[in-house]
C-alpha positions as CSV (number, residue, x, y, z in Angstrom):
1,M,-1.3,10.0,-49.2
2,E,0.6,7.2,-47.1
3,L,0.7,8.9,-44.2
4,L,-2.0,10.8,-42.3
5,R,-0.9,13.3,-39.9
6,G,-4.4,14.3,-37.8
7,K,-4.4,12.7,-34.7
8,T,-8.1,12.5,-34.0
9,P,-10.3,10.5,-36.7
10,D,-12.4,14.4,-37.7
11,I,-9.0,15.2,-39.2
12,A,-7.6,12.2,-40.5
13,E,-11.5,12.3,-42.6
14,K,-10.9,15.9,-43.4
15,E,-7.6,15.0,-44.8
16,V,-8.9,11.8,-46.7
17,T,-11.3,14.1,-48.4
18,L,-9.0,17.0,-49.0
19,H,-7.1,14.4,-51.0
20,L,-9.7,12.8,-52.6
21,L,-10.9,15.9,-54.0
22,V,-7.0,17.2,-55.1
23,Y,-7.2,14.2,-56.9
24,N,-10.3,14.3,-59.1
25,L,-9.7,18.3,-60.0
26,L,-6.1,17.5,-61.5
27,R,-7.9,14.4,-63.0
28,A,-10.5,16.7,-64.6
29,L,-8.1,19.3,-65.5
30,M,-6.0,16.2,-67.1
31,Q,-9.5,15.6,-68.9
32,E,-9.9,19.1,-70.5
33,A,-6.2,19.0,-71.3
34,S,-6.7,15.8,-73.6
35,R,-10.1,17.2,-75.3
36,L,-8.3,20.3,-75.8
37,S,-5.2,19.2,-77.5
38,D,-6.6,15.4,-79.0
39,V,-4.1,14.0,-76.8
40,P,-5.1,10.8,-74.9
41,I,-5.8,10.6,-71.3
42,E,-3.6,6.9,-70.6
43,K,-0.7,9.2,-72.5
44,M,-0.5,12.0,-69.7
45,S,1.6,11.8,-67.1
46,F,0.0,12.1,-63.3
47,T,2.9,13.3,-61.5
48,G,4.2,16.0,-64.3
49,S,0.3,17.4,-64.2
50,R,0.9,17.6,-60.4
51,D,3.7,19.5,-60.7
52,S,2.7,21.8,-63.9
53,A,-0.5,22.6,-61.9
54,S,1.3,23.2,-59.1
55,L,3.7,25.7,-60.8
56,W,0.9,27.5,-62.6
57,I,-1.9,28.1,-60.1
58,D,-0.6,31.1,-58.1
59,T,-0.3,32.4,-61.9
60,I,-3.7,32.0,-62.8
61,A,-5.0,32.4,-59.3
62,N,-3.6,35.9,-59.2
63,A,-4.5,36.9,-63.0
64,P,-5.7,40.6,-62.8
65,S,-8.0,40.1,-65.3
66,Q,-10.5,37.3,-66.6
67,K,-8.7,37.2,-70.2
68,L,-5.3,36.7,-68.7
69,R,-6.7,34.0,-66.0
70,K,-7.7,31.9,-69.7
71,E,-4.6,32.9,-71.2
72,A,-2.6,30.9,-68.5
73,L,-5.1,28.5,-68.1
74,M,-5.3,27.2,-71.9
75,E,-0.9,27.0,-70.9
76,L,-1.4,25.4,-68.2
77,Y,-3.5,22.6,-70.5
78,R,-0.9,23.2,-73.2
79,C,2.3,22.0,-70.2
80,I,-0.3,19.2,-69.3
81,A,-0.6,17.7,-72.9
82,G,3.1,17.9,-73.8
83,D,4.1,15.9,-70.6
84,P,3.4,12.4,-72.2
85,L,4.1,8.9,-69.8
86,V,7.5,8.1,-71.1
87,I,7.1,4.4,-72.7
88,R,10.3,1.8,-70.7
89,P,9.5,-1.4,-72.2
90,N,11.2,-4.6,-70.3
91,R,11.0,-1.8,-66.6
92,S,10.6,-3.9,-63.7
93,E,10.6,-2.2,-60.4
94,P,10.5,-3.7,-57.8
95,R,7.8,-2.9,-54.7
96,T,9.6,-1.6,-51.2
97,V,8.5,0.0,-48.3
98,K,10.6,3.5,-48.2
99,R,9.4,4.6,-44.8
100,R,11.5,2.3,-42.4
101,P,10.6,1.1,-39.3
102,K,12.0,2.6,-35.8
103,G,13.4,0.9,-33.3
104,Y,11.1,1.6,-31.2
105,Q,8.3,-0.6,-29.1
106,L,4.9,0.6,-29.8
107,L,2.7,2.8,-27.2
108,T,-0.1,-0.3,-27.1
109,R,-1.0,1.3,-23.0
110,P,-1.1,4.5,-21.6
111,R,2.0,6.6,-21.4
112,K,2.2,6.9,-17.1
113,E,1.9,2.7,-17.8
114,M,4.6,2.3,-19.7
115,I,6.5,4.6,-17.8
116,V,6.6,2.9,-15.1
117,S,7.0,-1.2,-16.5
118,L,10.1,0.9,-18.8
119,S,11.9,1.7,-15.5
120,R,11.3,-1.5,-14.0
121,K,13.6,-3.6,-16.9
122,R,16.1,-1.2,-16.3
123,K,16.8,-1.9,-12.8
């Protein structure tokens, strides 16, 4: 959610709401997997859970019967519980910015004004 792609405040608000909804649904899946498998939720990988859910979502959604849907969901819970966090002692990860700044100035005025001011600089 680092970068919102919406151009209007209304769309940006919808994006944030959707991200929160998906986050909470994924945490609910992890909670249920934790409850069914007796694996503490603190030991479960969020990224692994997200990846497992994205792999199983089509199978669960397209299951021809309620019984097969429930079996696929139980398999998803097993996958989530079976992907524990890896303990990495003495690990130090530097905080860095992945997105590189572009070599262009910001568009701080209307485009037409910027075009005029840039054309004056080139002369």
